[in-house]
MIMAR-485575 format. One record per residue (C-alpha): residue number from 1; residue in three letters; x, y, z. Coordinates in Angstrom, 1 decimal, always signed. Each point is the difference from the previous one (the first is absolute). Layout:
N
@nr: NUM rest: ALA c1: X c2: Y c3: Z;
...
This chain:
89
@nr: 1 rest: UNK c1: -0.2 c2: +0.0 c3: +0.1;
@nr: 2 rest: UNK c1: +1.9 c2: +3.3 c3: -1.1;
@nr: 3 rest: UNK c1: -0.6 c2: +3.2 c3: +0.8;
@nr: 4 rest: UNK c1: -2.3 c2: +1.9 c3: -2.3;
@nr: 5 rest: UNK c1: +1.5 c2: +3.4 c3: +0.5;
@nr: 6 rest: UNK c1: +3.3 c2: -1.4 c3: -1.3;
@nr: 7 rest: UNK c1: +0.4 c2: +0.0 c3: -3.4;
@nr: 8 rest: UNK c1: +3.9 c2: -1.8 c3: -0.5;
@nr: 9 rest: UNK c1: +2.7 c2: -0.1 c3: +2.6;
@nr: 10 rest: UNK c1: +3.4 c2: -0.4 c3: -0.3;
@nr: 11 rest: UNK c1: +2.3 c2: -1.9 c3: +2.5;
@nr: 12 rest: UNK c1: +3.6 c2: -1.0 c3: -0.9;
@nr: 13 rest: UNK c1: +3.3 c2: -1.8 c3: +1.7;
@nr: 14 rest: UNK c1: -0.5 c2: +0.1 c3: +3.5;
@nr: 15 rest: UNK c1: -3.2 c2: +1.7 c3: +0.4;
@nr: 16 rest: UNK c1: -3.1 c2: -1.1 c3: +2.0;
@nr: 17 rest: UNK c1: -2.3 c2: +1.3 c3: -1.9;
@nr: 18 rest: UNK c1: -0.8 c2: -1.5 c3: -3.7;
@nr: 19 rest: UNK c1: -2.8 c2: -1.5 c3: -2.0;
@nr: 20 rest: UNK c1: +0.7 c2: -4.1 c3: +0.0;
@nr: 21 rest: UNK c1: +3.8 c2: -0.2 c3: -0.1;
@nr: 22 rest: UNK c1: +2.3 c2: +3.1 c3: +0.1;
@nr: 23 rest: UNK c1: +1.8 c2: +1.1 c3: -2.8;
@nr: 24 rest: UNK c1: +3.8 c2: -0.7 c3: -0.9;
@nr: 25 rest: UNK c1: +2.1 c2: +3.2 c3: +1.5;
@nr: 26 rest: UNK c1: +3.2 c2: +1.4 c3: -1.2;
@nr: 27 rest: UNK c1: +3.3 c2: -1.5 c3: +1.8;
@nr: 28 rest: UNK c1: +0.6 c2: +3.1 c3: +1.6;
@nr: 29 rest: UNK c1: -0.5 c2: +4.0 c3: -0.1;
@nr: 30 rest: UNK c1: +2.6 c2: +0.4 c3: -2.4;
@nr: 31 rest: UNK c1: -1.9 c2: -2.5 c3: -2.1;
@nr: 32 rest: UNK c1: -1.6 c2: +2.5 c3: -2.3;
@nr: 33 rest: UNK c1: -3.1 c2: -2.0 c3: -1.5;
@nr: 34 rest: UNK c1: -3.5 c2: +0.7 c3: -1.3;
@nr: 35 rest: UNK c1: -2.7 c2: -2.4 c3: +1.3;
@nr: 36 rest: UNK c1: -2.5 c2: -0.5 c3: -2.9;
@nr: 37 rest: UNK c1: -3.4 c2: -1.5 c3: -0.4;
@nr: 38 rest: UNK c1: +0.1 c2: -2.9 c3: -2.3;
@nr: 39 rest: UNK c1: -2.1 c2: +0.2 c3: -2.7;
@nr: 40 rest: UNK c1: -2.5 c2: +2.3 c3: +1.9;
@nr: 41 rest: UNK c1: -1.3 c2: -2.7 c3: +1.8;
@nr: 42 rest: UNK c1: -1.6 c2: +0.1 c3: +3.3;
@nr: 43 rest: UNK c1: -0.2 c2: -3.7 c3: +1.1;
@nr: 44 rest: UNK c1: +0.0 c2: +1.4 c3: +4.2;
@nr: 45 rest: UNK c1: +3.9 c2: -1.7 c3: +0.1;
@nr: 46 rest: UNK c1: +2.6 c2: +2.6 c3: -0.1;
@nr: 47 rest: UNK c1: +2.5 c2: -2.8 c3: -0.5;
@nr: 48 rest: UNK c1: -1.9 c2: -0.6 c3: -3.0;
@nr: 49 rest: UNK c1: -0.8 c2: +3.2 c3: -1.1;
@nr: 50 rest: UNK c1: +3.3 c2: +2.1 c3: +0.4;
@nr: 51 rest: UNK c1: +3.0 c2: -0.5 c3: -1.2;
@nr: 52 rest: UNK c1: +4.0 c2: +1.7 c3: +0.3;
@nr: 53 rest: UNK c1: +1.3 c2: +1.6 c3: -3.2;
@nr: 54 rest: UNK c1: +3.6 c2: +1.8 c3: +0.0;
@nr: 55 rest: UNK c1: -1.6 c2: +2.1 c3: -2.6;
@nr: 56 rest: UNK c1: -1.8 c2: +3.1 c3: +1.9;
@nr: 57 rest: UNK c1: -3.3 c2: +0.5 c3: -1.8;
@nr: 58 rest: UNK c1: -2.3 c2: +2.2 c3: +1.2;
@nr: 59 rest: UNK c1: -3.8 c2: +0.1 c3: -0.9;
@nr: 60 rest: UNK c1: -3.1 c2: +2.2 c3: -0.2;
@nr: 61 rest: UNK c1: -2.5 c2: -0.8 c3: +2.1;
@nr: 62 rest: UNK c1: -2.1 c2: -0.5 c3: -3.2;
@nr: 63 rest: UNK c1: +2.6 c2: -2.8 c3: -0.7;
@nr: 64 rest: UNK c1: +1.1 c2: +2.6 c3: -3.0;
@nr: 65 rest: UNK c1: +4.1 c2: +0.7 c3: +0.0;
@nr: 66 rest: UNK c1: +2.3 c2: +1.9 c3: +1.7;
@nr: 67 rest: UNK c1: -2.4 c2: +2.5 c3: +2.2;
@nr: 68 rest: UNK c1: +0.8 c2: +3.5 c3: -1.5;
@nr: 69 rest: UNK c1: +2.3 c2: +2.2 c3: +2.3;
@nr: 70 rest: UNK c1: -1.4 c2: +3.0 c3: +1.4;
@nr: 71 rest: UNK c1: +1.4 c2: +3.2 c3: -1.8;
@nr: 72 rest: UNK c1: +1.6 c2: +2.4 c3: +2.3;
@nr: 73 rest: UNK c1: -2.5 c2: +2.9 c3: +1.2;
@nr: 74 rest: UNK c1: +0.4 c2: +3.4 c3: -1.0;
@nr: 75 rest: UNK c1: +1.9 c2: +2.1 c3: +2.6;
@nr: 76 rest: UNK c1: -2.6 c2: +2.7 c3: +0.1;
@nr: 77 rest: UNK c1: +1.8 c2: +2.7 c3: +0.5;
@nr: 78 rest: UNK c1: -1.8 c2: +2.8 c3: -0.1;
@nr: 79 rest: UNK c1: +0.4 c2: +4.2 c3: +0.6;
@nr: 80 rest: UNK c1: -1.5 c2: +1.5 c3: +3.1;
@nr: 81 rest: UNK c1: -2.7 c2: +1.6 c3: -2.7;
@nr: 82 rest: UNK c1: -1.1 c2: -3.3 c3: -1.9;
@nr: 83 rest: UNK c1: -1.2 c2: -0.9 c3: +3.8;
@nr: 84 rest: UNK c1: -1.0 c2: +3.0 c3: +2.0;
@nr: 85 rest: UNK c1: -0.7 c2: +2.8 c3: -3.0;
@nr: 86 rest: UNK c1: +1.6 c2: +3.1 c3: -0.2;
@nr: 87 rest: UNK c1: -3.2 c2: +2.1 c3: +1.7;
@nr: 88 rest: UNK c1: +0.3 c2: +1.0 c3: +3.7;
@nr: 89 rest: UNK c1: -1.9 c2: -3.5 c3: +1.3;
């Protein structure tokens, strides 16, 4: 019996929270790898649903390619007169 408030849950390595079986974890903090969902499946077993990959492949939440990078915001530098106006008030 699952929790209807949770759509999916990922636990890996020595986590004590996972679905059926924990997914394999990287060997150490310096072992850079990506946990990837296997074929988009959700079998309710993290060990079956996720695999480690040495290729880091970020994916947008809608399943599309690499998520877009937010552009840098404009600095917003304005003259005082542009904000307050030129009148006495």
